[in-house]
C-alpha positions in Angstrom: -8.5 137.3 -70.8 -7.6 135.7 -74.0 -8.8 132.3 -75.1 -7.0 130.3 -77.6 -8.7 127.7 -79.8 -6.9 125.1 -81.6 -8.3 123.4 -84.7 -7.1 120.1 -85.8 -5.8 119.9 -89.3 -8.4 117.2 -90.4 -11.3 119.4 -89.6 -10.0 122.2 -91.7 -9.1 119.9 -94.7 -12.5 118.1 -94.7 -13.2 114.4 -94.7 -10.4 111.9 -95.0 -9.8 110.3 -98.4 -10.8 106.9 -97.0 -14.1 108.4 -95.8 -15.1 109.2 -99.4 -14.9 105.5 -100.3 -17.6 104.4 -97.8 -20.5 104.6 -100.3 -18.5 102.4 -102.7 -18.1 99.8 -100.0 -21.9 99.4 -100.0 -22.0 99.3 -103.8 -19.3 96.6 -103.8 -21.1 94.5 -101.1 -24.4 94.6 -103.1 -22.4 93.6 -106.3 -20.9 90.6 -104.5 -24.4 89.6 -103.3 -25.9 90.0 -106.8 -23.1 87.9 -108.4 -23.7 85.1 -105.7 -27.5 85.1 -106.3 -27.1 85.0 -110.1 -24.6 82.1 -109.7 -27.0 80.1 -107.4 -30.0 80.7 -109.6 -28.1 79.6 -112.7 -26.9 76.4 -110.9 -30.4 75.6 -109.6 -31.9 76.0 -113.1 -29.3 73.8 -114.8 -28.8 71.0 -112.3 -31.0 68.0 -111.4 -34.6 69.1 -110.7 -35.2 66.5 -108.0 -38.3 65.0 -109.5 -38.7 61.3 -108.9 -41.6 60.8 -111.2 -43.2 62.8 -114.0 -46.7 61.9 -113.0 -46.8 62.5 -109.3 -50.5 63.5 -109.2 -51.7 60.4 -111.1 -49.5 58.1 -109.0 -50.8 59.7 -105.8 -54.4 59.1 -106.9 -53.5 55.5 -107.6 -52.0 54.9 -104.2 -54.7 52.5 -103.0 -54.4 50.4 -106.1 -50.6 50.3 -105.6 -51.1 49.2 -102.0 -53.6 46.4 -102.9 -51.1 45.3 -105.7 -48.3 45.1 -103.1 -50.6 43.0 -100.8 -51.5 40.7 -103.7 -47.7 40.3 -104.5 -47.0 39.4 -100.8 -49.8 36.8 -100.9 -48.4 35.2 -104.0 -45.0 34.7 -102.4 -43.1 35.2 -105.6 -39.3 36.0 -105.3 -36.6 37.1 -107.7 -32.8 37.2 -107.5 -31.0 39.7 -109.6 -27.3 39.6 -110.6 -25.2 41.9 -112.6 -22.1 40.2 -114.1 -19.4 40.5 -116.7 -19.0 44.3 -116.9 -17.0 45.0 -120.0 -16.9 48.4 -121.8 -19.7 49.6 -119.5 -22.0 46.8 -120.7 -23.0 44.0 -118.4 -25.2 40.9 -118.3 -28.2 41.2 -116.0 -29.8 37.9 -114.9 -33.0 37.5 -112.9 -34.1 34.2 -111.4 -37.9 34.2 -110.9 -39.4 31.7 -108.5 -42.8 31.1 -106.8 -43.6 30.4 -103.2 -42.3 26.8 -103.5 -39.1 27.8 -105.2 -40.3 26.5 -108.6 -39.3 28.6 -111.7 -42.0 30.8 -113.2 -41.9 30.5 -116.9 -43.5 32.6 -119.7 -43.3 35.9 -117.8 -43.0 39.2 -119.7 -40.2 40.8 -117.8 -38.3 44.0 -118.0 -35.9 45.9 -115.8 -35.7 49.7 -115.3 -32.2 51.1 -114.6 -32.1 54.4 -112.7 -29.5 56.6 -111.2 -30.8 58.7 -108.3 -28.6 61.7 -109.3 -29.2 61.7 -113.1 -32.4 61.0 -114.9 -30.8 61.3 -118.4 -29.3 57.8 -117.9 -32.6 56.0 -117.1 -33.4 53.1 -119.4 -35.8 50.2 -119.7 -34.5 46.8 -120.9 -36.6 43.8 -121.9 -35.5 40.5 -120.5 -35.5 37.2 -122.5 -36.2 33.8 -120.9 -33.1 31.6 -121.5 -34.2 28.7 -119.2 -37.3 28.0 -117.1 -37.5 30.9 -114.6 -34.2 32.5 -115.7 -34.3 35.8 -117.6 -31.3 37.6 -119.1 -30.4 40.8 -120.9 -27.5 42.9 -121.7 -27.6 46.4 -120.3 -25.5 49.5 -120.6 -24.1 51.1 -117.5 -22.6 54.4 -118.8 -21.3 55.4 -115.4 -20.0 53.4 -112.5 -21.5 53.7 -109.1 -24.9 53.0 -107.4 -27.8 52.0 -109.7 -31.4 51.3 -108.7 -32.8 48.4 -110.7 -36.6 47.8 -110.8 -37.7 44.4 -111.9 -41.2 44.3 -113.4 -42.8 41.1 -114.4 -46.3 40.0 -115.6 -46.9 36.3 -115.3 -49.9 34.0 -114.8 -52.3 37.0 -114.8 -50.5 38.8 -112.0 -47.9 41.5 -111.7 -44.7 41.5 -109.7 -42.1 44.1 -109.1 -39.2 44.7 -106.8 -36.4 47.3 -106.5 -32.8 46.5 -105.7 -29.7 48.7 -105.5 -26.5 47.5 -107.0 -23.1 49.1 -107.1 -21.4 48.9 -110.5 -17.6 48.9 -110.3 -15.0 48.8 -113.0 -13.3 45.4 -113.5 -9.9 45.2 -112.0 -7.1 45.5 -114.5 -5.5 42.3 -115.7 -2.0 41.8 -114.2 0.8 42.4 -116.7 2.1 39.3 -118.4 5.3 37.9 -116.9 8.4 39.0 -118.7 10.6 36.1 -119.4 14.2 36.7 -120.4 15.6 34.2 -122.8 19.4 33.8 -123.1 
């Protein structure tokens, strides 16, 4: 009795050419992962760090003083109204009307505003306000970029402190319509 064995041509020739590339698939996968990780690390190191304040520990320790100051401010009943007007060449006039509980102007306050962008701390600025009329304070401020700005009004008057935070959206002024063209014959 004779037995016949057949061998496939692939088993005689060895592994297929594509099988020899399998280790390089792993190397390529790890290279892609390494490039992605380096890109994410670089982006995280160069983008905004997310810090809201540079002195978080001290401000946390002074939390009770801040809360008592807020309670004192509520007892005083002082109010302010902020407006941003006349935006020309990324500079605008900021006006604050400062009133007491009876809507009487508060004069002689030392007032300043702090302009902040939540996405960029390199644009933060502090601007001193000048009193131009009783209870009306005004200053010119630069708004280098359009969009949402947080404006903190800080005042010291009559031996007490006052502060409030408002959010404003700074938009470019609409372009002037073109002059009418008149044809003279």
